[in-house]
Each structure stands twice: as structure tokens, then as C-alpha cells.
C-alpha positions, 0 to 999 in steps of 0.5 A, a space after each residue: 500499499 502506498 502512503 504519503 511520505 513527507 520530505 524535509 530539508 537536511 539543511 534548514 529542516 523545513 518540510 517541503 515535499 510529499 511523495 507517494 511511497 511505502 513506509 514499510 521499507 528499512 531505508 528512508 527515502 533521500 532525494 535531492 530537491 530544491 528548497 525555497 528556504 535555502 534557495 538551493 538544491 539540497 538533500 531531502 530525507 523522509 521524516 516520521 
């Protein structure tokens, strides 16, 4: 079953993106996305 995963910026901590995914994975999702707060492309990690 897919649910919404919330992605947070690793630099400033703002939660910018939500993507569909599976919460039952052992490894958390990490994507390089644009952060409006930092005004740069930074690494975003899945939050709880």
C-alpha cells in the first residue's frame, strides 16, 4: 500500500515535499530537491 511520505530539508529542516511511497521499507527515502528556504538544491530525507 502506498502512503504519503513527507520530505524535509537536511539543511534548514523545513518540510517541503510529499511523495507517494511505502513506509514499510528499512531505508528512508533521500532525494535531492530544491528548497525555497535555502534557495538551493539540497538533500531531502523522509521524516516520521
